[in-house]
Structure formats: structure tokens, C-alpha cells
C-alpha positions as CSV (number, residue, x, y, z in Angstrom):
1,M,-16.5,23.1,2.3
2,L,-19.1,20.6,1.1
3,T,-19.3,17.4,3.1
4,Q,-19.2,14.2,1.3
5,E,-22.5,13.4,2.3
6,E,-23.6,16.5,0.6
7,I,-21.5,16.1,-2.6
8,W,-22.7,12.5,-2.8
9,D,-26.6,12.7,-2.5
10,A,-29.8,11.5,-3.9
11,A,-29.3,13.6,-6.9
12,A,-25.6,12.8,-7.6
13,A,-26.5,8.9,-6.9
14,Q,-29.3,9.2,-9.7
15,R,-27.0,10.5,-12.4
16,Y,-24.1,8.5,-11.4
17,D,-24.4,5.6,-13.6
18,T,-23.9,5.8,-17.4
19,P,-24.5,2.5,-18.6
20,G,-22.2,1.4,-21.7
21,T,-20.5,4.8,-21.8
22,G,-17.6,6.5,-19.7
23,M,-16.6,4.6,-16.7
24,F,-19.2,2.1,-17.6
25,A,-17.9,1.7,-21.1
26,P,-17.3,-2.3,-21.4
27,E,-13.7,-1.1,-22.3
28,V,-13.1,0.5,-19.0
29,L,-15.0,-2.0,-16.9
30,G,-14.2,-5.1,-18.8
31,P,-10.3,-4.9,-17.9
32,T,-11.0,-3.6,-14.3
33,V,-13.2,-6.3,-13.2
34,D,-10.7,-8.9,-14.9
35,R,-7.7,-7.6,-13.0
36,L,-9.4,-7.6,-9.4
37,A,-10.7,-10.9,-10.0
38,A,-7.3,-12.4,-10.6
39,L,-5.7,-10.2,-7.8
40,A,-8.4,-11.7,-5.5
41,D,-7.1,-15.2,-6.1
42,G,-10.1,-16.8,-4.9
43,G,-10.6,-15.1,-1.9
44,P,-13.0,-12.5,-1.0
45,A,-12.7,-8.7,-1.6
46,L,-13.8,-5.6,-0.1
47,E,-14.6,-2.5,-1.8
48,F,-14.1,0.8,0.1
49,A,-16.5,3.4,-1.4
50,V,-18.5,0.9,-3.6
51,G,-21.0,3.5,-4.6
52,T,-23.7,2.0,-6.9
53,G,-21.8,-1.0,-7.8
54,R,-20.1,0.0,-10.9
55,V,-17.1,-2.6,-9.8
56,A,-18.8,-4.6,-7.3
57,V,-21.5,-6.1,-9.0
58,P,-20.1,-7.5,-12.0
59,L,-17.2,-8.6,-9.9
60,A,-19.4,-10.7,-7.9
61,G,-20.9,-11.8,-10.6
62,R,-17.5,-13.3,-11.1
63,G,-17.8,-15.5,-8.5
64,V,-15.9,-13.3,-6.1
65,P,-17.6,-12.6,-2.8
66,V,-17.5,-9.0,-2.2
67,T,-18.7,-6.7,0.3
68,G,-18.7,-2.8,0.3
69,I,-18.2,0.4,2.5
70,E,-20.1,3.4,1.3
71,L,-20.7,6.7,3.1
72,S,-23.3,7.7,0.9
73,R,-27.0,6.0,1.7
74,P,-28.4,7.2,-1.4
75,M,-25.5,5.8,-3.5
76,V,-26.4,2.5,-1.5
77,E,-29.9,2.7,-2.1
78,K,-29.0,2.6,-5.8
79,L,-27.0,-0.4,-5.4
80,R,-30.0,-2.3,-4.0
81,T,-31.8,-1.7,-7.1
82,K,-29.3,-4.2,-8.4
83,V,-28.3,-6.6,-5.9
84,D,-29.7,-7.6,-2.2
85,E,-27.6,-7.5,0.8
86,D,-27.2,-11.1,0.6
87,T,-25.5,-11.1,-2.8
88,L,-23.5,-7.9,-1.7
89,P,-23.5,-6.9,2.1
90,V,-22.7,-3.0,2.6
91,T,-21.9,-1.3,5.5
92,V,-22.8,2.6,5.7
93,G,-19.5,4.4,7.0
94,D,-16.2,6.1,6.0
95,M,-13.6,4.1,4.4
96,A,-10.9,5.6,6.7
97,S,-12.3,4.2,9.9
98,T,-15.1,1.8,9.3
99,V,-14.4,-2.0,10.1
100,V,-16.5,-4.8,8.5
101,P,-16.6,-8.3,10.1
102,G,-14.2,-11.0,8.4
103,R,-11.1,-11.5,6.5
104,F,-10.2,-10.5,2.7
105,S,-7.3,-11.3,0.3
106,L,-8.1,-8.0,-1.4
107,V,-9.4,-4.2,-0.5
108,Y,-9.6,-2.0,-3.7
109,L,-10.3,1.7,-4.0
110,V,-11.0,2.4,-7.5
111,F,-11.4,5.7,-9.9
112,N,-9.3,8.3,-8.0
113,T,-11.6,7.8,-4.8
114,I,-8.9,8.0,-2.1
115,S,-8.2,11.7,-3.2
116,N,-12.0,12.4,-1.8
117,L,-10.3,12.3,1.8
118,Q,-9.4,15.8,2.6
119,T,-6.4,15.4,4.7
120,Q,-3.2,13.4,4.4
121,A,-4.1,11.8,7.9
122,E,-7.4,10.6,6.7
123,Q,-5.5,9.1,3.7
124,V,-3.0,7.7,5.8
125,A,-5.8,6.2,8.0
126,C,-7.6,4.8,5.0
127,F,-4.2,2.5,4.2
128,R,-4.4,1.0,7.7
129,N,-7.9,0.6,7.5
130,A,-7.2,-1.5,4.5
131,A,-4.2,-3.5,6.3
132,R,-6.7,-4.2,9.2
133,H,-9.2,-6.0,7.0
134,L,-6.3,-8.0,5.0
135,G,-4.8,-11.4,6.2
136,P,-1.0,-12.0,5.6
137,G,-0.1,-11.5,2.1
138,G,-3.4,-9.4,1.3
139,R,-3.5,-6.9,-1.2
140,F,-4.7,-3.3,-1.4
141,V,-5.2,-1.9,-5.0
142,I,-5.3,1.9,-5.6
143,E,-6.5,3.6,-8.9
144,L,-5.5,7.2,-9.0
145,W,-5.0,10.2,-11.2
146,V,-1.7,11.8,-11.6
147,P,-1.9,15.6,-10.9
148,E,-1.2,17.5,-14.1
149,L,0.6,20.2,-12.2
150,R,3.1,20.2,-15.4
151,K,0.4,21.8,-17.4
152,L,0.1,24.9,-15.1
153,P,1.7,27.9,-16.7
154,P,2.9,30.7,-14.1
155,G,-0.3,32.1,-12.7
156,Q,-2.7,29.7,-14.3
157,Q,-4.7,27.6,-11.7
158,A,-6.7,25.4,-14.1
159,T,-6.7,22.7,-16.3
160,V,-8.8,21.2,-19.1
161,W,-8.3,17.4,-19.0
162,H,-11.3,16.3,-21.6
163,V,-13.5,17.7,-23.7
164,E,-16.7,16.4,-25.7
165,P,-19.4,17.9,-27.7
166,D,-21.4,17.9,-24.5
167,Y,-19.2,17.8,-21.6
168,I,-16.4,19.7,-20.4
169,G,-14.1,18.5,-17.2
170,L,-11.4,20.7,-15.7
171,D,-9.6,20.6,-12.5
172,T,-8.5,23.8,-10.3
173,Y,-5.4,23.8,-8.1
174,D,-4.5,24.9,-4.7
175,V,-0.8,24.0,-4.9
176,L,0.3,25.6,-1.6
177,H,-2.1,23.0,0.5
178,Q,-2.3,20.2,-2.2
179,R,-6.0,20.7,-3.0
180,A,-8.0,20.3,-6.4
181,V,-11.6,20.8,-6.9
182,S,-13.0,18.9,-10.3
183,Y,-15.5,20.6,-12.4
184,H,-18.0,18.7,-14.4
185,F,-19.9,20.3,-17.1
186,R,-22.7,18.9,-19.0
187,F,-24.8,20.6,-21.8
188,G,-27.4,19.9,-24.7
189,E,-28.4,22.2,-27.4
190,G,-29.4,25.3,-25.3
191,T,-28.0,27.7,-23.3
192,E,-28.2,25.9,-19.8
193,A,-25.3,23.7,-18.3
194,Q,-25.3,21.1,-15.7
195,L,-22.7,21.4,-13.1
196,F,-21.2,18.5,-10.4
197,R,-17.9,19.7,-8.6
198,S,-15.9,17.5,-6.2
199,P,-13.2,18.4,-3.8
200,H,-10.2,16.3,-3.7
201,R,-6.8,16.2,-2.0
202,Y,-4.1,15.1,-4.8
203,I,-1.3,12.7,-4.0
204,W,1.8,12.1,-6.0
205,P,2.9,8.2,-6.5
206,A,5.9,8.6,-4.4
207,E,3.7,10.2,-1.2
208,L,0.9,7.2,-1.8
209,D,4.0,4.7,-1.7
210,L,5.0,6.2,1.6
211,M,1.6,6.1,3.0
212,A,1.6,2.5,2.1
213,Q,5.0,1.9,4.1
214,L,3.4,3.6,7.2
215,A,0.7,0.9,6.9
216,G,2.9,-2.0,6.5
217,F,2.4,-2.6,2.6
218,V,4.9,-3.1,0.4
219,L,4.3,-1.8,-3.4
220,E,3.8,-4.9,-5.6
221,S,3.1,-3.3,-9.0
222,R,2.4,-0.2,-10.6
223,H,0.8,0.1,-14.1
224,A,-0.7,3.1,-16.2
225,D,-4.0,1.2,-16.6
226,W,-6.1,-1.8,-15.6
227,S,-4.5,-3.8,-18.8
228,G,-1.3,-3.9,-17.5
229,G,0.3,-0.8,-19.4
230,E,3.5,0.8,-18.7
231,F,3.6,3.6,-16.1
232,T,5.8,6.4,-17.4
233,A,6.5,9.8,-16.6
234,D,3.5,10.9,-19.1
235,S,1.1,8.2,-17.6
236,R,-2.1,10.4,-16.4
237,S,-3.3,7.9,-13.8
238,H,-2.0,4.8,-12.3
239,V,-3.2,1.1,-10.9
240,S,-0.8,0.4,-7.8
241,V,-1.0,-2.8,-5.8
242,Y,0.3,-2.9,-2.4
243,R,1.0,-6.3,-1.0
244,L,1.0,-7.0,3.2
245,P,4.0,-9.3,4.0
246,D,3.3,-13.5,4.1
């Protein structure tokens, strides 16, 4: 199995940013930053898996002091083309165990990234690491997709979750071990296609809540998106806000 360092290498870092489209589209990024700024409530924020700064850079631009933890050095190098260390300090390390100085009002983990941790134990450790960085009443926010197992007919192991003229996204599932691999195919006019794949351990919302409980959190809210849409049985993702007792 590929390690996270091998997946998020220099090539991945170079193609990660898609300014103005996809997860960088204003209608996606704007509500994310708005909600996180409100949840920080004037205090400092820590982003686990800060990547190239998709969320952290505009959040810092809103006046929120942001610190990051990131495993991939090439991703940090790409972030450094946008802001310097004084503006957005980053520690290279694993979000499940790396500790940075300071106490934060908000820790956040966006775009399904907690599922990059490949075991339940690592995911629980991530919650505990978030709690370690927060003061009383501090919040941990997770954005995560809901596994689409209801779409799997008997004997089928994959679902196509997005199709565009130049892109296909699909997930394959190992339901016995609660694993999924996401495949991203991009192609142009010719016969060649570019493939990026990433392994995940998927987490049901109820299991996520139990992980939070083990780390001392309570669920404060859950919505279908960053704009506060209602979370229902048909929601494909959720934004869950966990809080430590005051």
C-alpha cells in the first residue's frame, strides 16, 4: 500500500490547486471560510493537513491567526509560494500525533482528510490530538463524506460519484475492512488519461461521534454543508462540529 508521503508527492502538490474551480470555486471555498471564521470566534485556529493552504490562506486573510500541520513537504513548499512562515506557520508531521506550541480555539480538518488515516486507532488518535491543542470550550470541525454503500448492488465493488466531460471520479469499496480507494481520471481530446488514486478508511457519522466521545468531545452540530444545510439520510457529506466542555 502506498504511504501518504508517496501519494502526496511533488507531482500531486503541483496539480493540487485548481484556482476558481472544483474545491477552489468561490461557492465552495467562500462558505467554508465564513463558517470557520465564525467558529474561531476571534481566537487562533489550527488546521490539520493544511496542504497548499486552500482554506488556511484565505482564513488567515480574514484576520484569524492560523497554524498548520502537514505531512507532505511538497505541499508545504507550494503553500510557501503564497504566504510566509510568519503569516502561516506550519509544522511538518502527522496530524494524529504531531503537537505544536500554543492553545487554540478551533482545530479543523476539511475535505474528507481524516479518512486518509488508514486505521481506526489513528483516527481516534487524531481526535485526541485535536483535544490536546484546544482550550475549554474549544471546537474540532470535520468535513467528511458519507460512504455510498447503499448504491452498491450485490457483488459490485465500485460506485461512480462524479462525471464531467473531462473527468470521472469513482470509489472502490472493501466492506469487510471498511476501506475505499478513490480514483480520479482526467482526460482531454486524445486517448490518454491521467490517474490519481488515494486510499481511505471510511467512517460512518455514528462511529465518528464515538471517536469524539472517546476524546472528550460532544457533538455541537451537524449539517450537510458549510452553509448550514440540513443533514438527512440522503446527504452525501457532512460538516460536524465537536466541542470540549467549558
